[in-house]
mmCIF file of the N, C-alpha and C atoms, coordinates in Angstrom:
data_MODEL
# 
_entry.id   MODEL 
# 
loop_
_atom_site.group_PDB 
_atom_site.id 
_atom_site.type_symbol 
_atom_site.label_atom_id 
_atom_site.label_alt_id 
_atom_site.label_comp_id 
_atom_site.label_asym_id 
_atom_site.label_entity_id 
_atom_site.label_seq_id 
_atom_site.pdbx_PDB_ins_code 
_atom_site.Cartn_x 
_atom_site.Cartn_y 
_atom_site.Cartn_z 
_atom_site.occupancy 
_atom_site.B_iso_or_equiv 
_atom_site.pdbx_formal_charge 
_atom_site.auth_seq_id 
_atom_site.auth_comp_id 
_atom_site.auth_asym_id 
_atom_site.auth_atom_id 
_atom_site.pdbx_PDB_model_num 
ATOM 1   N N  . MET A 1 1  ? 126.582 120.457 101.597 1.00 0.00 ? 1  MET A N  1 
ATOM 2   C CA . MET A 1 1  ? 125.977 120.862 100.355 1.00 0.00 ? 1  MET A CA 1 
ATOM 3   C C  . MET A 1 1  ? 124.527 120.376 100.327 1.00 0.00 ? 1  MET A C  1 
ATOM 4   N N  . LEU A 1 2  ? 123.640 121.230 99.931  1.00 0.00 ? 2  LEU A N  1 
ATOM 5   C CA . LEU A 1 2  ? 122.234 120.879 99.808  1.00 0.00 ? 2  LEU A CA 1 
ATOM 6   C C  . LEU A 1 2  ? 121.874 120.696 98.349  1.00 0.00 ? 2  LEU A C  1 
ATOM 7   N N  . ASP A 1 3  ? 121.030 119.733 98.098  1.00 0.00 ? 3  ASP A N  1 
ATOM 8   C CA . ASP A 1 3  ? 120.511 119.516 96.753  1.00 0.00 ? 3  ASP A CA 1 
ATOM 9   C C  . ASP A 1 3  ? 119.017 119.781 96.757  1.00 0.00 ? 3  ASP A C  1 
ATOM 10  N N  . VAL A 1 4  ? 118.519 120.340 95.675  1.00 0.00 ? 4  VAL A N  1 
ATOM 11  C CA . VAL A 1 4  ? 117.082 120.530 95.501  1.00 0.00 ? 4  VAL A CA 1 
ATOM 12  C C  . VAL A 1 4  ? 116.557 119.295 94.776  1.00 0.00 ? 4  VAL A C  1 
ATOM 13  N N  . ILE A 1 5  ? 115.602 118.624 95.403  1.00 0.00 ? 5  ILE A N  1 
ATOM 14  C CA . ILE A 1 5  ? 115.017 117.417 94.830  1.00 0.00 ? 5  ILE A CA 1 
ATOM 15  C C  . ILE A 1 5  ? 113.613 117.751 94.342  1.00 0.00 ? 5  ILE A C  1 
ATOM 16  N N  . PRO A 1 6  ? 113.362 117.670 93.043  1.00 0.00 ? 6  PRO A N  1 
ATOM 17  C CA . PRO A 1 6  ? 112.005 117.939 92.550  1.00 0.00 ? 6  PRO A CA 1 
ATOM 18  C C  . PRO A 1 6  ? 111.064 116.810 92.983  1.00 0.00 ? 6  PRO A C  1 
ATOM 19  N N  . ILE A 1 7  ? 109.890 117.180 93.442  1.00 0.00 ? 7  ILE A N  1 
ATOM 20  C CA . ILE A 1 7  ? 108.875 116.212 93.847  1.00 0.00 ? 7  ILE A CA 1 
ATOM 21  C C  . ILE A 1 7  ? 107.770 116.225 92.799  1.00 0.00 ? 7  ILE A C  1 
ATOM 22  N N  . GLU A 1 8  ? 107.627 115.117 92.101  1.00 0.00 ? 8  GLU A N  1 
ATOM 23  C CA . GLU A 1 8  ? 106.576 115.012 91.091  1.00 0.00 ? 8  GLU A CA 1 
ATOM 24  C C  . GLU A 1 8  ? 105.332 114.450 91.751  1.00 0.00 ? 8  GLU A C  1 
ATOM 25  N N  . LYS A 1 9  ? 104.191 115.104 91.490  1.00 0.00 ? 9  LYS A N  1 
ATOM 26  C CA . LYS A 1 9  ? 102.928 114.661 92.069  1.00 0.00 ? 9  LYS A CA 1 
ATOM 27  C C  . LYS A 1 9  ? 101.803 115.027 91.123  1.00 0.00 ? 9  LYS A C  1 
ATOM 28  N N  . PRO A 1 10 ? 100.696 114.307 91.211  1.00 0.00 ? 10 PRO A N  1 
ATOM 29  C CA . PRO A 1 10 ? 99.562  114.642 90.351  1.00 0.00 ? 10 PRO A CA 1 
ATOM 30  C C  . PRO A 1 10 ? 99.074  116.065 90.619  1.00 0.00 ? 10 PRO A C  1 
ATOM 31  N N  . GLU A 1 11 ? 98.564  116.728 89.587  1.00 0.00 ? 11 GLU A N  1 
ATOM 32  C CA . GLU A 1 11 ? 98.053  118.090 89.738  1.00 0.00 ? 11 GLU A CA 1 
ATOM 33  C C  . GLU A 1 11 ? 96.918  118.116 90.758  1.00 0.00 ? 11 GLU A C  1 
ATOM 34  N N  . GLY A 1 12 ? 96.920  119.149 91.593  1.00 0.00 ? 12 GLY A N  1 
ATOM 35  C CA . GLY A 1 12 ? 95.874  119.312 92.592  1.00 0.00 ? 12 GLY A CA 1 
ATOM 36  C C  . GLY A 1 12 ? 96.118  118.541 93.875  1.00 0.00 ? 12 GLY A C  1 
ATOM 37  N N  . VAL A 1 13 ? 97.255  117.850 93.959  1.00 0.00 ? 13 VAL A N  1 
ATOM 38  C CA . VAL A 1 13 ? 97.574  117.054 95.143  1.00 0.00 ? 13 VAL A CA 1 
ATOM 39  C C  . VAL A 1 13 ? 98.439  117.879 96.085  1.00 0.00 ? 13 VAL A C  1 
ATOM 40  N N  . GLU A 1 14 ? 98.083  117.863 97.362  1.00 0.00 ? 14 GLU A N  1 
ATOM 41  C CA . GLU A 1 14 ? 98.895  118.525 98.382  1.00 0.00 ? 14 GLU A CA 1 
ATOM 42  C C  . GLU A 1 14 ? 100.012 117.574 98.803  1.00 0.00 ? 14 GLU A C  1 
ATOM 43  N N  . CYS A 1 15 ? 101.164 118.129 99.126  1.00 0.00 ? 15 CYS A N  1 
ATOM 44  C CA . CYS A 1 15 ? 102.314 117.316 99.513  1.00 0.00 ? 15 CYS A CA 1 
ATOM 45  C C  . CYS A 1 15 ? 102.888 117.847 100.824 1.00 0.00 ? 15 CYS A C  1 
ATOM 46  N N  . ILE A 1 16 ? 103.070 116.959 101.782 1.00 0.00 ? 16 ILE A N  1 
ATOM 47  C CA . ILE A 1 16 ? 103.692 117.318 103.056 1.00 0.00 ? 16 ILE A CA 1 
ATOM 48  C C  . ILE A 1 16 ? 104.940 116.459 103.199 1.00 0.00 ? 16 ILE A C  1 
ATOM 49  N N  . ILE A 1 17 ? 106.061 117.101 103.485 1.00 0.00 ? 17 ILE A N  1 
ATOM 50  C CA . ILE A 1 17 ? 107.312 116.379 103.705 1.00 0.00 ? 17 ILE A CA 1 
ATOM 51  C C  . ILE A 1 17 ? 107.759 116.679 105.125 1.00 0.00 ? 17 ILE A C  1 
ATOM 52  N N  . GLY A 1 18 ? 108.045 115.631 105.875 1.00 0.00 ? 18 GLY A N  1 
ATOM 53  C CA . GLY A 1 18 ? 108.438 115.823 107.269 1.00 0.00 ? 18 GLY A CA 1 
ATOM 54  C C  . GLY A 1 18 ? 109.515 114.840 107.670 1.00 0.00 ? 18 GLY A C  1 
ATOM 55  N N  . GLN A 1 19 ? 109.867 114.922 108.929 1.00 0.00 ? 19 GLN A N  1 
ATOM 56  C CA . GLN A 1 19 ? 110.896 114.062 109.492 1.00 0.00 ? 19 GLN A CA 1 
ATOM 57  C C  . GLN A 1 19 ? 110.433 113.651 110.874 1.00 0.00 ? 19 GLN A C  1 
ATOM 58  N N  . GLY A 1 20 ? 110.741 112.444 111.268 1.00 0.00 ? 20 GLY A N  1 
ATOM 59  C CA . GLY A 1 20 ? 110.334 112.004 112.595 1.00 0.00 ? 20 GLY A CA 1 
ATOM 60  C C  . GLY A 1 20 ? 111.337 111.031 113.170 1.00 0.00 ? 20 GLY A C  1 
ATOM 61  N N  . ASN A 1 21 ? 111.230 110.832 114.474 1.00 0.00 ? 21 ASN A N  1 
ATOM 62  C CA . ASN A 1 21 ? 112.044 109.809 115.114 1.00 0.00 ? 21 ASN A CA 1 
ATOM 63  C C  . ASN A 1 21 ? 111.576 108.456 114.617 1.00 0.00 ? 21 ASN A C  1 
ATOM 64  N N  . PHE A 1 22 ? 112.472 107.547 114.477 1.00 0.00 ? 22 PHE A N  1 
ATOM 65  C CA . PHE A 1 22 ? 112.141 106.255 113.900 1.00 0.00 ? 22 PHE A CA 1 
ATOM 66  C C  . PHE A 1 22 ? 111.182 105.463 114.778 1.00 0.00 ? 22 PHE A C  1 
ATOM 67  N N  . SER A 1 23 ? 110.191 104.961 114.150 1.00 0.00 ? 23 SER A N  1 
ATOM 68  C CA . SER A 1 23 ? 109.290 103.976 114.733 1.00 0.00 ? 23 SER A CA 1 
ATOM 69  C C  . SER A 1 23 ? 108.685 103.210 113.578 1.00 0.00 ? 23 SER A C  1 
ATOM 70  N N  . ILE A 1 24 ? 108.640 101.895 113.700 1.00 0.00 ? 24 ILE A N  1 
ATOM 71  C CA . ILE A 1 24 ? 108.040 101.113 112.622 1.00 0.00 ? 24 ILE A CA 1 
ATOM 72  C C  . ILE A 1 24 ? 106.556 101.413 112.500 1.00 0.00 ? 24 ILE A C  1 
ATOM 73  N N  . PHE A 1 25 ? 106.007 102.099 113.496 1.00 0.00 ? 25 PHE A N  1 
ATOM 74  C CA . PHE A 1 25 ? 104.584 102.417 113.478 1.00 0.00 ? 25 PHE A CA 1 
ATOM 75  C C  . PHE A 1 25 ? 104.281 103.811 112.935 1.00 0.00 ? 25 PHE A C  1 
ATOM 76  N N  . THR A 1 26 ? 105.287 104.618 112.634 1.00 0.00 ? 26 THR A N  1 
ATOM 77  C CA . THR A 1 26 ? 105.060 106.001 112.216 1.00 0.00 ? 26 THR A CA 1 
ATOM 78  C C  . THR A 1 26 ? 104.126 106.091 111.017 1.00 0.00 ? 26 THR A C  1 
ATOM 79  N N  . VAL A 1 27 ? 104.387 105.344 109.977 1.00 0.00 ? 27 VAL A N  1 
ATOM 80  C CA . VAL A 1 27 ? 103.551 105.393 108.777 1.00 0.00 ? 27 VAL A CA 1 
ATOM 81  C C  . VAL A 1 27 ? 102.140 104.918 109.108 1.00 0.00 ? 27 VAL A C  1 
ATOM 82  N N  . ASP A 1 28 ? 102.026 103.832 109.860 1.00 0.00 ? 28 ASP A N  1 
ATOM 83  C CA . ASP A 1 28 ? 100.704 103.318 110.234 1.00 0.00 ? 28 ASP A CA 1 
ATOM 84  C C  . ASP A 1 28 ? 99.951  104.308 111.113 1.00 0.00 ? 28 ASP A C  1 
ATOM 85  N N  . ASP A 1 29 ? 100.654 104.946 112.055 1.00 0.00 ? 29 ASP A N  1 
ATOM 86  C CA . ASP A 1 29 ? 100.009 105.938 112.931 1.00 0.00 ? 29 ASP A CA 1 
ATOM 87  C C  . ASP A 1 29 ? 99.496  107.126 112.130 1.00 0.00 ? 29 ASP A C  1 
ATOM 88  N N  . LEU A 1 30 ? 100.305 107.626 111.201 1.00 0.00 ? 30 LEU A N  1 
ATOM 89  C CA . LEU A 1 30 ? 99.867  108.742 110.362 1.00 0.00 ? 30 LEU A CA 1 
ATOM 90  C C  . LEU A 1 30 ? 98.672  108.347 109.502 1.00 0.00 ? 30 LEU A C  1 
ATOM 91  N N  . ALA A 1 31 ? 98.715  107.158 108.926 1.00 0.00 ? 31 ALA A N  1 
ATOM 92  C CA . ALA A 1 31 ? 97.607  106.690 108.086 1.00 0.00 ? 31 ALA A CA 1 
ATOM 93  C C  . ALA A 1 31 ? 96.323  106.582 108.903 1.00 0.00 ? 31 ALA A C  1 
ATOM 94  N N  . LEU A 1 32 ? 96.404  106.011 110.091 1.00 0.00 ? 32 LEU A N  1 
ATOM 95  C CA . LEU A 1 32 ? 95.225  105.875 110.945 1.00 0.00 ? 32 LEU A CA 1 
ATOM 96  C C  . LEU A 1 32 ? 94.669  107.241 111.329 1.00 0.00 ? 32 LEU A C  1 
ATOM 97  N N  . THR A 1 33 ? 95.549  108.179 111.652 1.00 0.00 ? 33 THR A N  1 
ATOM 98  C CA . THR A 1 33 ? 95.110  109.531 112.010 1.00 0.00 ? 33 THR A CA 1 
ATOM 99  C C  . THR A 1 33 ? 94.385  110.190 110.846 1.00 0.00 ? 33 THR A C  1 
ATOM 100 N N  . LEU A 1 34 ? 94.932  110.084 109.649 1.00 0.00 ? 34 LEU A N  1 
ATOM 101 C CA . LEU A 1 34 ? 94.275  110.674 108.478 1.00 0.00 ? 34 LEU A CA 1 
ATOM 102 C C  . LEU A 1 34 ? 92.920  110.028 108.218 1.00 0.00 ? 34 LEU A C  1 
ATOM 103 N N  . LYS A 1 35 ? 92.870  108.708 108.272 1.00 0.00 ? 35 LYS A N  1 
ATOM 104 C CA . LYS A 1 35 ? 91.619  107.986 107.998 1.00 0.00 ? 35 LYS A CA 1 
ATOM 105 C C  . LYS A 1 35 ? 90.517  108.350 108.986 1.00 0.00 ? 35 LYS A C  1 
ATOM 106 N N  . THR A 1 36 ? 90.886  108.546 110.249 1.00 0.00 ? 36 THR A N  1 
ATOM 107 C CA . THR A 1 36 ? 89.867  108.763 111.281 1.00 0.00 ? 36 THR A CA 1 
ATOM 108 C C  . THR A 1 36 ? 89.510  110.223 111.494 1.00 0.00 ? 36 THR A C  1 
ATOM 109 N N  . THR A 1 37 ? 90.301  111.150 110.971 1.00 0.00 ? 37 THR A N  1 
ATOM 110 C CA . THR A 1 37 ? 90.001  112.572 111.192 1.00 0.00 ? 37 THR A CA 1 
ATOM 111 C C  . THR A 1 37 ? 89.530  113.307 109.946 1.00 0.00 ? 37 THR A C  1 
ATOM 112 N N  . VAL A 1 38 ? 89.771  112.735 108.779 1.00 0.00 ? 38 VAL A N  1 
ATOM 113 C CA . VAL A 1 38 ? 89.385  113.399 107.530 1.00 0.00 ? 38 VAL A CA 1 
ATOM 114 C C  . VAL A 1 38 ? 88.526  112.437 106.706 1.00 0.00 ? 38 VAL A C  1 
ATOM 115 N N  . PRO A 1 39 ? 87.215  112.488 106.887 1.00 0.00 ? 39 PRO A N  1 
ATOM 116 C CA . PRO A 1 39 ? 86.346  111.564 106.149 1.00 0.00 ? 39 PRO A CA 1 
ATOM 117 C C  . PRO A 1 39 ? 86.536  111.690 104.630 1.00 0.00 ? 39 PRO A C  1 
ATOM 118 N N  . GLY A 1 40 ? 86.671  110.563 103.961 1.00 0.00 ? 40 GLY A N  1 
ATOM 119 C CA . GLY A 1 40 ? 86.775  110.551 102.506 1.00 0.00 ? 40 GLY A CA 1 
ATOM 120 C C  . GLY A 1 40 ? 88.136  110.910 101.946 1.00 0.00 ? 40 GLY A C  1 
ATOM 121 N N  . ILE A 1 41 ? 89.128  111.106 102.803 1.00 0.00 ? 41 ILE A N  1 
ATOM 122 C CA . ILE A 1 41 ? 90.460  111.492 102.323 1.00 0.00 ? 41 ILE A CA 1 
ATOM 123 C C  . ILE A 1 41 ? 91.073  110.372 101.485 1.00 0.00 ? 41 ILE A C  1 
ATOM 124 N N  . GLU A 1 42 ? 91.780  110.764 100.450 1.00 0.00 ? 42 GLU A N  1 
ATOM 125 C CA . GLU A 1 42 ? 92.601  109.840 99.675  1.00 0.00 ? 42 GLU A CA 1 
ATOM 126 C C  . GLU A 1 42 ? 94.042  110.264 99.891  1.00 0.00 ? 42 GLU A C  1 
ATOM 127 N N  . PHE A 1 43 ? 94.913  109.297 100.199 1.00 0.00 ? 43 PHE A N  1 
ATOM 128 C CA . PHE A 1 43 ? 96.278  109.676 100.555 1.00 0.00 ? 43 PHE A CA 1 
ATOM 129 C C  . PHE A 1 43 ? 97.255  108.548 100.275 1.00 0.00 ? 43 PHE A C  1 
ATOM 130 N N  . GLY A 1 44 ? 98.522  108.937 100.247 1.00 0.00 ? 44 GLY A N  1 
ATOM 131 C CA . GLY A 1 44 ? 99.638  108.010 100.194 1.00 0.00 ? 44 GLY A CA 1 
ATOM 132 C C  . GLY A 1 44 ? 100.720 108.561 101.102 1.00 0.00 ? 44 GLY A C  1 
ATOM 133 N N  . ILE A 1 45 ? 101.311 107.713 101.907 1.00 0.00 ? 45 ILE A N  1 
ATOM 134 C CA . ILE A 1 45 ? 102.373 108.110 102.837 1.00 0.00 ? 45 ILE A CA 1 
ATOM 135 C C  . ILE A 1 45 ? 103.551 107.170 102.615 1.00 0.00 ? 45 ILE A C  1 
ATOM 136 N N  . ALA A 1 46 ? 104.753 107.724 102.659 1.00 0.00 ? 46 ALA A N  1 
ATOM 137 C CA . ALA A 1 46 ? 105.946 106.885 102.561 1.00 0.00 ? 46 ALA A CA 1 
ATOM 138 C C  . ALA A 1 46 ? 107.006 107.417 103.511 1.00 0.00 ? 46 ALA A C  1 
ATOM 139 N N  . MET A 1 47 ? 107.847 106.512 104.008 1.00 0.00 ? 47 MET A N  1 
ATOM 140 C CA . MET A 1 47 ? 108.909 106.887 104.934 1.00 0.00 ? 47 MET A CA 1 
ATOM 141 C C  . MET A 1 47 ? 110.126 106.011 104.653 1.00 0.00 ? 47 MET A C  1 
ATOM 142 N N  . ASN A 1 48 ? 111.289 106.647 104.575 1.00 0.00 ? 48 ASN A N  1 
ATOM 143 C CA . ASN A 1 48 ? 112.531 105.898 104.404 1.00 0.00 ? 48 ASN A CA 1 
ATOM 144 C C  . ASN A 1 48 ? 113.071 105.486 105.761 1.00 0.00 ? 48 ASN A C  1 
ATOM 145 N N  . GLU A 1 49 ? 113.602 104.278 105.826 1.00 0.00 ? 49 GLU A N  1 
ATOM 146 C CA . GLU A 1 49 ? 114.272 103.794 107.028 1.00 0.00 ? 49 GLU A CA 1 
ATOM 147 C C  . GLU A 1 49 ? 115.733 103.540 106.701 1.00 0.00 ? 49 GLU A C  1 
ATOM 148 N N  . ALA A 1 50 ? 116.587 103.701 107.720 1.00 0.00 ? 50 ALA A N  1 
ATOM 149 C CA . ALA A 1 50 ? 118.020 103.542 107.508 1.00 0.00 ? 50 ALA A CA 1 
ATOM 150 C C  . ALA A 1 50 ? 118.463 102.081 107.584 1.00 0.00 ? 50 ALA A C  1 
ATOM 151 N N  . LYS A 1 51 ? 118.008 101.372 108.625 1.00 0.00 ? 51 LYS A N  1 
ATOM 152 C CA . LYS A 1 51 ? 118.441 99.982  108.820 1.00 0.00 ? 51 LYS A CA 1 
ATOM 153 C C  . LYS A 1 51 ? 117.246 99.139  109.191 1.00 0.00 ? 51 LYS A C  1 
ATOM 154 N N  . PRO A 1 52 ? 116.864 98.187  108.402 1.00 0.00 ? 52 PRO A N  1 
ATOM 155 C CA . PRO A 1 52 ? 117.394 97.942  107.067 1.00 0.00 ? 52 PRO A CA 1 
ATOM 156 C C  . PRO A 1 52 ? 116.906 99.015  106.110 1.00 0.00 ? 52 PRO A C  1 
ATOM 157 N N  . LYS A 1 53 ? 117.646 99.238  105.058 1.00 0.00 ? 53 LYS A N  1 
ATOM 158 C CA . LYS A 1 53 ? 117.245 100.267 104.086 1.00 0.00 ? 53 LYS A CA 1 
ATOM 159 C C  . LYS A 1 53 ? 115.980 99.810  103.378 1.00 0.00 ? 53 LYS A C  1 
ATOM 160 N N  . LEU A 1 54 ? 114.898 100.522 103.658 1.00 0.00 ? 54 LEU A N  1 
ATOM 161 C CA . LEU A 1 54 ? 113.635 100.227 102.995 1.00 0.00 ? 54 LEU A CA 1 
ATOM 162 C C  . LEU A 1 54 ? 112.736 101.444 103.058 1.00 0.00 ? 54 LEU A C  1 
ATOM 163 N N  . THR A 1 55 ? 111.724 101.443 102.225 1.00 0.00 ? 55 THR A N  1 
ATOM 164 C CA . THR A 1 55 ? 110.738 102.520 102.203 1.00 0.00 ? 55 THR A CA 1 
ATOM 165 C C  . THR A 1 55 ? 109.386 101.921 102.557 1.00 0.00 ? 55 THR A C  1 
ATOM 166 N N  . ARG A 1 56 ? 108.807 102.392 103.649 1.00 0.00 ? 56 ARG A N  1 
ATOM 167 C CA . ARG A 1 56 ? 107.472 101.939 104.064 1.00 0.00 ? 56 ARG A CA 1 
ATOM 168 C C  . ARG A 1 56 ? 106.436 102.809 103.362 1.00 0.00 ? 56 ARG A C  1 
ATOM 169 N N  . VAL A 1 57 ? 105.371 102.185 102.878 1.00 0.00 ? 57 VAL A N  1 
ATOM 170 C CA . VAL A 1 57 ? 104.331 102.907 102.148 1.00 0.00 ? 57 VAL A CA 1 
ATOM 171 C C  . VAL A 1 57 ? 102.969 102.469 102.673 1.00 0.00 ? 57 VAL A C  1 
ATOM 172 N N  . GLU A 1 58 ? 102.084 103.442 102.853 1.00 0.00 ? 58 GLU A N  1 
ATOM 173 C CA . GLU A 1 58 ? 100.721 103.173 103.319 1.00 0.00 ? 58 GLU A CA 1 
ATOM 174 C C  . GLU A 1 58 ? 99.793  104.147 102.616 1.00 0.00 ? 58 GLU A C  1 
ATOM 175 N N  . GLY A 1 59 ? 98.534  103.830 102.542 1.00 0.00 ? 59 GLY A N  1 
ATOM 176 C CA . GLY A 1 59 ? 97.562  104.734 101.952 1.00 0.00 ? 59 GLY A CA 1 
ATOM 177 C C  . GLY A 1 59 ? 96.372  103.985 101.402 1.00 0.00 ? 59 GLY A C  1 
ATOM 178 N N  . ASN A 1 60 ? 95.454  104.741 100.812 1.00 0.00 ? 60 ASN A N  1 
ATOM 179 C CA . ASN A 1 60 ? 94.255  104.126 100.253 1.00 0.00 ? 60 ASN A CA 1 
ATOM 180 C C  . ASN A 1 60 ? 94.057  104.477 98.775  1.00 0.00 ? 60 ASN A C  1 
ATOM 181 N N  . ASN A 1 61 ? 95.091  105.080 98.172  1.00 0.00 ? 61 ASN A N  1 
ATOM 182 C CA . ASN A 1 61 ? 95.038  105.452 96.760  1.00 0.00 ? 61 ASN A CA 1 
ATOM 183 C C  . ASN A 1 61 ? 96.367  105.019 96.133  1.00 0.00 ? 61 ASN A C  1 
ATOM 184 N N  . GLU A 1 62 ? 96.301  104.073 95.204  1.00 0.00 ? 62 GLU A N  1 
ATOM 185 C CA . GLU A 1 62 ? 97.529  103.503 94.637  1.00 0.00 ? 62 GLU A CA 1 
ATOM 186 C C  . GLU A 1 62 ? 98.407  104.542 93.944  1.00 0.00 ? 62 GLU A C  1 
ATOM 187 N N  . GLU A 1 63 ? 97.806  105.481 93.218  1.00 0.00 ? 63 GLU A N  1 
ATOM 188 C CA . GLU A 1 63 ? 98.590  106.519 92.537  1.00 0.00 ? 63 GLU A CA 1 
ATOM 189 C C  . GLU A 1 63 ? 99.326  107.389 93.555  1.00 0.00 ? 63 GLU A C  1 
ATOM 190 N N  . LEU A 1 64 ? 98.658  107.749 94.646  1.00 0.00 ? 64 LEU A N  1 
ATOM 191 C CA . LEU A 1 64 ? 99.288  108.578 95.670  1.00 0.00 ? 64 LEU A CA 1 
ATOM 192 C C  . LEU A 1 64 ? 100.345 107.795 96.447  1.00 0.00 ? 64 LEU A C  1 
ATOM 193 N N  . LYS A 1 65 ? 100.114 106.514 96.676  1.00 0.00 ? 65 LYS A N  1 
ATOM 194 C CA . LYS A 1 65 ? 101.120 105.679 97.333  1.00 0.00 ? 65 LYS A CA 1 
ATOM 195 C C  . LYS A 1 65 ? 102.379 105.596 96.473  1.00 0.00 ? 65 LYS A C  1 
ATOM 196 N N  . THR A 1 66 ? 102.198 105.399 95.175  1.00 0.00 ? 66 THR A N  1 
ATOM 197 C CA . THR A 1 66 ? 103.337 105.332 94.259  1.00 0.00 ? 66 THR A CA 1 
ATOM 198 C C  . THR A 1 66 ? 104.082 106.659 94.224  1.00 0.00 ? 66 THR A C  1 
ATOM 199 N N  . SER A 1 67 ? 103.344 107.757 94.173  1.00 0.00 ? 67 SER A N  1 
ATOM 200 C CA . SER A 1 67 ? 103.952 109.086 94.156  1.00 0.00 ? 67 SER A CA 1 
ATOM 201 C C  . SER A 1 67 ? 104.745 109.335 95.438  1.00 0.00 ? 67 SER A C  1 
ATOM 202 N N  . ALA A 1 68 ? 104.184 108.964 96.585  1.00 0.00 ? 68 ALA A N  1 
ATOM 203 C CA . ALA A 1 68 ? 104.877 109.145 97.868  1.00 0.00 ? 68 ALA A CA 1 
ATOM 204 C C  . ALA A 1 68 ? 106.143 108.300 97.918  1.00 0.00 ? 68 ALA A C  1 
ATOM 205 N N  . ALA A 1 69 ? 106.059 107.063 97.462  1.00 0.00 ? 69 ALA A N  1 
ATOM 206 C CA . ALA A 1 69 ? 107.226 106.181 97.467  1.00 0.00 ? 69 ALA A CA 1 
ATOM 207 C C  . ALA A 1 69 ? 108.326 106.722 96.557  1.00 0.00 ? 69 ALA A C  1 
ATOM 208 N N  . GLN A 1 70 ? 107.953 107.189 95.373  1.00 0.00 ? 70 GLN A N  1 
ATOM 209 C CA . GLN A 1 70 ? 108.946 107.738 94.446  1.00 0.00 ? 70 GLN A CA 1 
ATOM 210 C C  . GLN A 1 70 ? 109.613 108.982 95.027  1.00 0.00 ? 70 GLN A C  1 
ATOM 211 N N  . ALA A 1 71 ? 108.831 109.822 95.716  1.00 0.00 ? 71 ALA A N  1 
ATOM 212 C CA . ALA A 1 71 ? 109.406 111.019 96.341  1.00 0.00 ? 71 ALA A CA 1 
ATOM 213 C C  . ALA A 1 71 ? 110.412 110.619 97.410  1.00 0.00 ? 71 ALA A C  1 
ATOM 214 N N  . CYS A 1 72 ? 110.067 109.638 98.241  1.00 0.00 ? 72 CYS A N  1 
ATOM 215 C CA . CYS A 1 72 ? 110.993 109.178 99.281  1.00 0.00 ? 72 CYS A CA 1 
ATOM 216 C C  . CYS A 1 72 ? 112.276 108.626 98.679  1.00 0.00 ? 72 CYS A C  1 
ATOM 217 N N  . LEU A 1 73 ? 112.135 107.830 97.644  1.00 0.00 ? 73 LEU A N  1 
ATOM 218 C CA . LEU A 1 73 ? 113.320 107.261 97.009  1.00 0.00 ? 73 LEU A CA 1 
ATOM 219 C C  . LEU A 1 73 ? 114.189 108.349 96.384  1.00 0.00 ? 73 LEU A C  1 
ATOM 220 N N  . SER A 1 74 ? 113.565 109.393 95.836  1.00 0.00 ? 74 SER A N  1 
ATOM 221 C CA . SER A 1 74 ? 114.323 110.509 95.256  1.00 0.00 ? 74 SER A CA 1 
ATOM 222 C C  . SER A 1 74 ? 115.082 111.273 96.331  1.00 0.00 ? 74 SER A C  1 
ATOM 223 N N  . ILE A 1 75 ? 114.422 111.500 97.464  1.00 0.00 ? 75 ILE A N  1 
ATOM 224 C CA . ILE A 1 75 ? 115.065 112.227 98.566  1.00 0.00 ? 75 ILE A CA 1 
ATOM 225 C C  . ILE A 1 75 ? 116.194 111.390 99.149  1.00 0.00 ? 75 ILE A C  1 
ATOM 226 N N  . GLY A 1 76 ? 115.950 110.114 99.343  1.00 0.00 ? 76 GLY A N  1 
ATOM 227 C CA . GLY A 1 76 ? 116.997 109.193 99.775  1.00 0.00 ? 76 GLY A CA 1 
ATOM 228 C C  . GLY A 1 76 ? 117.410 109.295 101.226 1.00 0.00 ? 76 GLY A C  1 
ATOM 229 N N  . ALA A 1 77 ? 116.709 110.064 102.043 1.00 0.00 ? 77 ALA A N  1 
ATOM 230 C CA . ALA A 1 77 ? 117.062 110.158 103.462 1.00 0.00 ? 77 ALA A CA 1 
ATOM 231 C C  . ALA A 1 77 ? 116.663 108.875 104.165 1.00 0.00 ? 77 ALA A C  1 
ATOM 232 N N  . GLY A 1 78 ? 117.328 108.622 105.271 1.00 0.00 ? 78 GLY A N  1 
ATOM 233 C CA . GLY A 1 78 ? 116.932 107.443 106.046 1.00 0.00 ? 78 GLY A CA 1 
ATOM 234 C C  . GLY A 1 78 ? 118.124 106.663 106.488 1.00 0.00 ? 78 GLY A C  1 
# 
């Protein structure tokens, strides 16, 4: 059974949802890539982990980091 999870985000904000193989560096790697390839970007990234159950969050904008973390917690994958 699939559930539709609404993603709340500030107006005008783009949202990308993806999946990757586990690495504790995934969030840091994505953040570094965004910072170095898109000058002036503001972003928040979050990723759920299965063991231990936690949500990693990175970014340079607190509102976007909070939004990304809340979306991950709502989805609950990991």
